[in-house]
N, C-alpha and C positions, 0 to 999 in steps of 0.2 A: 539445421540445428540451431536452437535458440538458447542463449545463456542469460540469466537474470542475476543481477548483483544489487542487493539493497545496501543502503547506507543512511546515516543520519540519526540513528538511534542513540539513546543515552539516558542519563539521569536528569530529571527536571522536577521542579517543585510544582505542587498543585496550582492550577491557574496559569501555568507557563505554556510555552509553545515549542514545537519541534517541527522540522520539515524532513520527511523521509524521501529518499530518492530510490528509484529502481532503474538502473542502467541496463538496457537490453542490447543484445547483439543478434543479428540475423535479418535477412532481407524481408521476412514475412511480418516483422514486428509492426510496421505501420498499418498493416491490414488486419491486425488482431485486436480483439477486446482485451482489456487488462483490468486488474483489480488488486485490492489489498485485503488480506485476511489477517487475523491475529489469533494467537493461542496463549492464553494465560496458564499459569502453572496449575495442573490438575484439571484443566477444562478442555473441552473440544475446540478445535479450530473453528472460528466463526468469520463470516463475511463482514467486511467493514465498509467497503465502497468499491464501485466499479465504474469504468469509463469505456464508452464504445469507441470504435475506430474513428468516428467523426467528432468525438469529444463530449458526447452526452453523458453526464454523470448520474450516479445513483448512490444513495447512502443508507446504511442501517439506521434505524430510528435512534439508536443509542449515541450516534455521533453527528446526526443531522444538525446543522447550524454551528457546529464547532470545527468540523473537518472539511477540507476542500481537496478534491482529487482533480488533477489536471495532467496533461501530457504534452510533451514537445516532440512531435514526430520527426522534426529535423535533427534533434539530438538523440532520438530514440530513447527517451527517458520519460518515466512517469513519476509523479510526485504526490505526496500526501502532506498537506499543510494541516497541522494539528494545533488547535488553539484551545484555551480554557481546559487544559488537561486535568483529568481526575485520577485518583489512585486506581480506580477500576479500569482505566485505560492501559494499565501496565500489562505488557505481554510481549511476546516475540511477534513481530509484524513480518508477514510474508507477501511477496509480490507474486502475482499469478498472471499468466498469459495464455489465451486460448486462440489457436490459429483458426482461420476460416474452415479448415477441415476438421476442427474439433480436437486437435492435439493440444494437450495441456502441459505447460511448463511451470515450475515453481523455482523461486529463489531460495537461498539458504536461510534467510531471515535476519532481522536486526532487532535487538532488544531495546524496548522502551520501558523505563521505570519511572513512575510518577510517585514521588515521596518527598516528605519534608525532613 
C-alpha cells in the first residue's frame, strides 16, 4: 500500500516561487515513476511534470523552464520547485505514483493560488 501526502501550497504573488513536496510511504516507492498533475477550477486535470525511477524529468510545455521536478529516494519524497509563477498556474496540485506493475496512486492535493 502506498500513501502520498502533498504539502507546500499557498498564496503567492505573480513572479513568486513555491516548492511543493510529496511525501510517500511504501517500499515500492523508490522503484516507481512519479509525477505532478494539476486541476484548475472548471478544468480537467492536466499533467505538469514527471520523473522516472532513476531521476529523468519531463515537463509540460507550459511549465518548461520555470518548474523543476526532483526526488529524494532516501527520504521517499518528490518535489516540484515552481518559479516565475503566473496566475494561470493556480490550481490544486496532485502527486501521482505508478508502480512497476502499473498500479496508480494519487495524493489528496495541495492548493496553489497565484494572485496579487
